[in-house]
C-alpha positions in Angstrom: -0.1 0.1 -0.1 3.0 2.3 0.4 3.7 2.1 -3.3 0.5 3.7 -4.5 1.0 7.0 -2.4 4.5 7.0 -3.8 3.5 6.6 -7.2 0.9 9.1 -7.0 3.1 11.6 -5.4 5.7 10.9 -8.2 3.0 11.5 -10.7 1.8 14.5 -9.5 5.5 15.8 -9.3 6.0 14.8 -12.8 2.9 16.5 -13.9 4.0 19.7 -12.0 7.5 19.6 -13.9 5.6 19.0 -17.0 3.3 22.0 -16.6 6.2 24.1 -15.4 8.2 23.1 -18.5 5.3 23.5 -20.7 4.7 26.8 -19.3 8.4 27.9 -19.9 8.3 26.6 -23.3 5.3 28.7 -24.2 7.0 31.7 -22.5 10.2 31.0 -24.7 8.1 30.9 -27.8 6.7 34.0 -27.1 10.0 35.5 -26.6 11.3 34.1 -29.9 8.2 35.5 -31.7 8.8 38.9 -30.1 12.5 38.6 -31.0 11.6 37.7 -34.7 9.0 40.4 -35.1 11.7 43.0 -33.9 14.2 41.6 -36.1 11.5 42.1 -39.0 10.8 45.8 -37.9 14.3 46.6 -37.7 15.1 45.1 -41.3 12.0 47.0 -42.6 13.3 50.0 -41.1 16.9 49.6 -42.3 15.5 48.9 -45.9 13.4 52.0 -45.6 16.1 54.2 -44.6 18.6 52.7 -47.1 16.0 53.6 -49.9 15.6 57.2 -48.5 19.4 57.6 -48.4 19.7 56.3 -52.0 16.8 58.6 -53.2 18.7 61.5 -51.4 22.0 60.5 -52.9 20.3 60.4 -56.4 18.8 63.9 -56.0 22.0 65.2 -54.9 23.9 63.8 -57.9 21.2 65.3 -60.3 21.3 68.6 -58.8 25.1 68.5 -59.2 24.9 67.5 -62.8 22.3 70.2 -63.4 24.6 72.9 -61.6 27.4 71.5 -63.9 25.5 71.8 -67.2 24.1 75.5 -66.1 27.7 76.5 -65.4 28.9 75.0 -68.7 25.9 76.7 -70.5 26.7 80.0 -68.9 30.5 79.7 -70.0 29.4 78.8 -73.6 26.8 81.8 -73.6 29.6 84.0 -72.4 31.9 82.9 -75.0 29.2 83.7 -77.6 28.4 87.1 -76.3 32.3 87.9 -76.1 32.7 86.8 -79.6 29.7 88.7 -80.7 31.2 91.9 -79.0 34.6 91.3 -80.4 32.8 91.2 -84.1 30.6 94.1 -84.0 32.2 97.3 -84.7 30.1 99.4 -82.4 31.8 97.7 -79.3 35.1 97.4 -81.0 35.4 100.2 -83.6 38.2 100.2 -86.1 39.5 102.9 -88.5 36.9 103.3 -91.4 34.1 101.1 -89.7 30.5 102.4 -89.4 28.3 101.3 -86.8 
């Protein structure tokens, strides 16, 4: 008769241990799900930030190219105006030229 209470106590202890293990496993699974969600959010934010950075860099490059083109056009326009001033007798009179 002493075996049955011992077996019942052992079964109860095993049941409690299994319950605690199950409880800890569920808690660990929740933590893992939370960590995975955090990683996904972090990766998404990183992806978003990289795309925004690339757009800013592309915009800066486009603005730089437009500035260079503007400067080149101004230099060419200045050369045309200078050549035209040099050709026009009113601005560069020579002997015998009439304006």
